[in-house]
Structures are given as structure tokens and as C-alpha cells.
N, C-alpha and C positions, 0 to 999 in steps of 0.2 A: 560424484553425482553431477549429471549434466543440468543445464538450466531448466529444462522442462521438468525433470524429476524434482529439482529444488522448489520450483513453483507449485507443483502438486503436493509435495510434502508439507510446505509451509501453509498451503491452502487447508489441508486436512487438519493440521495442528491448530491453526487459527480458528477454524469452524468449531472445533471441539470446545474451545474456551467460551464461546457464546452461550453454552449451556450450563455454565457455572452457577452455583447458588449466589444469592445477593451478597452474602458476607464475603465471599471470595472475590466478587466483582469490585468490591470496595477496597481491596488490598492495594497498597502502593509499594513500589520498588525502592522508595527512598522518601525522606521528608520533602514535602513540597513538590513531589513528582505526581504525574498522572496516575489515577487508579487504573485497574485492569479494564473497567468499563470504558473509561476515556480512551485508553489505548486501542480498544476494539473499535470504537467509533472512529478514531483517527485512522486506523488501518483501512476502514471502508472509505473514508474520505480521500486518503492518499491513493487508494486504488482507483477512485474516480478521476483524480488528477493525472495519475500516471497512465491510465487507459487513454485519456484524452490526448496526452502528449504523444503516445505511441501512434495513435490514429492520425494525428496531425502530421507527424514526421513522415508516415507512409503516404499520406495524401498531398501534403504541402511541404516538401523538404526545404530546408534552409530558412524556415520561418523563425520568428522570435517567439519564444514561449516563456511566460512569466512564472516566477516562483509563487508559491502560495504561503500565506501566513497561517501556520497550523494553530496557533493560539487564538487568532481571530476567528477561525472556523469553529473551534471548540466553544468560544463565547457566543458567536453569532448563531450557531446551530443548537445551542443549549444542550451540550452533551449530557448534563446532569439529568435532563428530563426527556431526551430523545429516546424513543423506544428502541431497545437493543435489537429486536428482531428485524427492524428496517435496515439497520447497518449490516446485520448478518446476510440478509438477502442481497443487498447491494454488493457486499464483498464477494459472495459466492458467484453471482452472475458476472461481475466484472473480471474476476480471476479466470473464469472459464473463457471469457473473451480474450483475455491477455494470453492465455495458454494457446488458444487457437491462432492468434496473430504470430506468436513465436514459432509455432509449428509450420505455419504457412510462409513466413517471410525470413526466417533465419536459416542459415547464415547468409543467404544471398544478398539481403538488403541491410546487413548489419552496419555498413559504412555510410548509410544515409545520414546527413548532418542536419542539425538544428542549432539555434542559438538560445541558450538558457539565459534568462535575464540576470542571474548572479554568477553562474559558473562558466559562461562563455560557450564556445563551440563544443558540442557533444554529438555522439553518434547514437543511432537507433540501438545498436548492440549494447552500448553503455547504459542506455535507459532501461532496456530489458534486465540487465544485470542489477540496476538500481532497484527494480521492483522486488527481486529476490532478496537482495541485501537488506533493504528497508524492512521487509516483512520479518526476516530472520532476526534483525536487530531488536525489533519490538517483541518478538516471541521470547527472546532472552530476558527482556525486562519483565514480561508477564511471569515467566518461570521464577525469576528472582522475587517478584512480589508475592508469589504463592508459597514461597519457602517459609 
């Protein structure tokens, strides 16, 4: 499956989880791990961050881009009480934008570089791959939580 197909498939699978009943949203994939609700909020926030990175690299290559503290976002944005439909809409819109950027700029601009504050020099292509991998990783956790 190519990158665009992976992004679309993960989008569709992720969006379906936003419609789960409350008891399923409360499930966790392990002790002291995030609930499905928290994972969905996190996916929307990560999509926000990754979308920003992709746009910055395309517009301002070789810039420094800072990592984000996912636990601080979960606390600061109060994932427990944040309306899930807001995160669903954010995720949906940003994933569409990311898919558009991938279709428009890959593979021609895949080698554009940026400096990640903790991982060092990375490329646009690697960051697009990270979007897919990150989503797939959390989809596996959600599936595990729901078993």
C-alpha cells in the first residue's frame, strides 16, 4: 500500500472510532495507559502538529521545529472533558490537508530538510511517513483496548 492509501485507510479507520459508545471510549489498552477517548484526542492534536511541520518544511526548509509534549497537551487541553466531536472535525480536516500536500509535493520535494529539536535532521518524506506510522501505531492500541 502506498503512502496516500495508508493515510486514507488510517483516516477512515480513525474516524469510525469517534462514533464509539461511551463505555468503549473509556477502554484502555493497558494499565495506566490512555483510554480510547484520549488516544483519539491525541491523534487530532498530533495531526495538528504534524500538519504544521509539513507546511513549515515546504515553506521554510531547514528550520528548527520543536517536539511537543503529548502529556502536557492532554493535561492542558483537558482531554477528559474536551468534546470529542471537536477533535474528530480537526482530525478529518487536517488529514485531508495532509493528503493534499502529499499528493502535491511527493516525491519531488521529499528530500527537503528540517531540524527536529530531539531527532536532528529529518526530511519531508520522513515526516510524511511519520504521519502514517503514528496513526497506525495508535490504531493498533485502540484495537487492543477494544478486545
